[in-house]
SEVEX-402759 format. One record per residue (C-alpha): residue in one letter; x, y, z. Coordinates in nm, 2 decimals, m for minus. Example, Ala and Ser with C-alpha at 12.3 -4.5 7.8 and 13.67 -1.06 7.14 Angstrom:
// SEVEX-402759
- resn/u/v/w
- a/1.23/m0.45/0.78
- s/1.37/m0.11/0.71
//
This chain:
// SEVEX-402759
- resn/u/v/w
- m/10.23/1.54/4.62
- i/9.98/1.27/4.54
- g/9.76/1.51/4.34
- s/10.05/1.62/4.13
- s/10.16/1.27/4.05
- v/9.83/1.18/3.87
- p/9.89/1.19/3.49
- f/9.69/1.45/3.29
- e/9.52/1.18/3.08
- c/9.32/1.06/3.38
- h/9.13/1.38/3.38
- s/9.00/1.31/3.03
- v/8.81/1.00/3.14
- l/8.60/1.19/3.39
- p/8.23/1.21/3.30
- k/8.15/1.49/3.06
- s/7.93/1.67/3.31
- s/8.23/1.71/3.54
- q/8.46/1.83/3.26
- v/8.48/2.20/3.20
- r/8.48/2.30/2.84
- s/8.74/2.53/2.72
- s/8.80/2.65/2.37
- i/9.17/2.57/2.37
- n/9.33/2.23/2.43
- i/9.58/2.27/2.71
- r/9.83/2.02/2.57
- t/9.83/2.12/2.20
- k/9.73/2.48/2.24
- l/9.49/2.42/1.94
- p/9.12/2.52/1.95
- i/8.88/2.24/2.04
- p/8.61/2.19/1.77
- s/8.26/2.25/1.89
- r/8.04/1.94/1.95
- s/7.72/2.13/1.93
- p/7.47/2.03/1.66
- y/7.43/2.40/1.59
- p/7.79/2.54/1.57
- n/7.69/2.89/1.51
- q/7.37/3.11/1.51
- l/7.34/3.13/1.13
- r/7.33/2.75/1.08
- s/7.09/2.72/1.37
- a/6.85/2.98/1.21
- t/6.88/2.81/0.87
- m/6.79/2.47/1.02
- f/6.50/2.62/1.20
- i/6.36/2.77/0.88
- m/6.41/2.44/0.69
- n/6.23/2.25/0.96
- i/5.94/2.49/0.94
- f/5.91/2.45/0.56
- q/5.94/2.07/0.60
- r/5.66/2.06/0.85
- a/5.45/2.29/0.63
- y/5.52/2.07/0.33
- l/5.41/1.76/0.51
- t/5.10/1.94/0.65
- f/4.99/2.05/0.30
- a/5.07/1.70/0.15
- f/4.85/1.53/0.41
- l/4.58/1.80/0.35
- a/4.58/1.73/m0.02
- l/4.57/1.36/0.03
- f/4.28/1.39/0.27
- i/4.08/1.61/0.02
- t/4.16/1.37/m0.27
- l/4.05/1.06/m0.08
- h/3.75/1.22/0.09
- p/3.44/0.99/0.05
- d/3.26/1.26/m0.15
- q/3.55/1.28/m0.40
- v/3.61/0.91/m0.44
- e/3.29/0.72/m0.51
- a/3.26/0.37/m0.63
- v/3.05/0.33/m0.94
- e/2.77/0.08/m0.89
- i/2.73/m0.14/m1.19
- v/2.36/m0.23/m1.23
- k/2.12/m0.40/m1.48
- k/1.87/m0.16/m1.64
- e/1.57/m0.20/m1.87
- c/1.57/0.06/m2.14
- t/1.19/0.08/m2.14
- y/1.18/0.45/m2.23
- h/1.48/0.53/m2.44
- f/1.80/0.38/m2.58
- n/2.07/0.55/m2.78
- r/2.39/0.38/m2.89
- v/2.57/0.71/m2.85
- g/2.54/0.82/m2.49
- a/2.67/1.11/m2.28
- v/2.98/0.91/m2.18
- p/3.21/0.84/m2.47
- g/3.21/0.47/m2.57
- r/2.89/0.39/m2.37
- a/2.52/0.38/m2.47
- s/2.24/0.58/m2.31
- c/1.97/0.37/m2.14
- q/1.66/0.53/m1.97
- y/1.36/0.38/m1.80
- n/1.20/0.73/m1.77
- d/1.26/1.08/m1.91
- f/1.47/1.19/m1.61
- v/1.72/0.92/m1.52
- d/2.01/0.83/m1.76
- f/2.24/0.53/m1.73
- a/2.57/0.48/m1.93
- c/2.59/0.12/m2.05
- e/2.84/m0.10/m2.22
- p/2.67/m0.14/m2.56
- t/2.76/m0.51/m2.60
- s/2.58/m0.58/m2.27
- c/2.25/m0.47/m2.41
- l/2.01/m0.74/m2.54
- t/1.64/m0.79/m2.62
- k/1.44/m1.07/m2.48
- q/1.48/m1.26/m2.81
- p/1.80/m1.22/m2.74
- r/1.94/m0.98/m3.00
- g/2.21/m0.72/m2.94
- f/2.16/m0.35/m3.01
- e/2.34/m0.38/m3.35
- s/2.07/m0.63/m3.45
- l/1.76/m0.44/m3.33
- y/1.51/m0.39/m3.61
- y/1.15/m0.25/m3.62
- y/0.90/m0.34/m3.89
- g/0.61/m0.17/m4.07
- c/0.71/0.19/m3.98
- h/0.60/0.52/m4.12
- a/0.70/0.88/m4.11
- s/0.54/1.08/m3.82
- d/0.32/1.27/m4.08
- f/0.24/0.94/m4.26
- s/0.40/1.08/m4.58
- a/0.62/0.77/m4.62
- d/0.64/0.41/m4.51
- r/0.94/0.19/m4.44
- k/0.92/m0.19/m4.40
- l/1.24/m0.23/m4.20
- v/1.42/0.02/m3.97
- h/1.76/m0.06/m3.82
- a/1.74/0.11/m3.48
- a/2.03/0.34/m3.37
- q/1.81/0.47/m3.10
- y/1.45/0.46/m2.99
- v/1.20/0.64/m2.77
- r/0.90/0.43/m2.66
- r/0.56/0.58/m2.65
- d/0.22/0.44/m2.55
- t/0.13/0.26/m2.87
- y/0.44/0.30/m3.08
- a/0.82/0.35/m3.07
- s/0.99/0.65/m3.24
- v/1.29/0.49/m3.39
- q/1.60/0.66/m3.55
- d/1.75/0.45/m3.83
- w/2.13/0.43/m3.86
- d/2.09/0.66/m4.17
- g/1.96/0.94/m3.93
- s/1.59/0.93/m4.04
- w/1.31/0.90/m3.77
- w/1.02/0.66/m3.80
- d/0.71/0.57/m3.59
- c/0.67/0.20/m3.55
- p/0.34/0.07/m3.40
- y/0.36/m0.21/m3.14
- n/0.07/m0.41/m3.30
- i/0.24/m0.53/m3.62
- p/0.15/m0.90/m3.64
- g/0.45/m1.15/m3.63
- h/0.70/m0.89/m3.52
- h/0.82/m0.76/m3.19
- n/0.79/m0.39/m3.22
- d/0.72/m0.36/m2.85
- q/1.07/m0.48/m2.78
- y/1.33/m0.30/m2.57
- l/1.68/m0.35/m2.46
- v/1.80/m0.47/m2.12
- c/2.16/m0.37/m2.04
- t/2.36/m0.55/m1.77
- d/2.67/m0.32/m1.74
- c/2.54/0.02/m1.65
- y/2.60/0.30/m1.41
- y/2.41/0.62/m1.33
- v/2.50/0.94/m1.51
- p/2.41/1.25/m1.31
- p/2.24/1.53/m1.51
- k/2.45/1.82/m1.63
- p/2.38/2.14/m1.43
//
């Protein structure tokens, strides 16, 4: 008799491990909703596929991030000071930057306003004096240098009008042996 006098509600407070699941509630005769995170096989398969794609997406995102930030891809540009003892051109390989070379093989892209002579004059105020055409057919007293290539005893200078002139270093009272020194430069690798 003692077992039959225990109310039905007491059985519901037992630990879940001791409860037996049934699909119908005994009191209400209604189905008990499933407490499973995957109520049916279709939803379970869908979640499985979505988890695979999410993992793949994250894997590819991290792979792309790794490739992008790899040290060979991301390289700090070293800003250096260079003497343009071989060549200077106000229009360089990099748009908005001048070309400065200390030999025929190594090119640097420089901020044009950082380039000065020893006098000090900026590149826009660089003049050569007592120049002549390479075949000596014409002379020009003053050449406003847009670019120059320094040789052993003279500089080949292009005027801003596009004409080229040879300007000897030994002109008295003038600094035809001058060259520019640029302080805001970085190396430009040669094009393949």
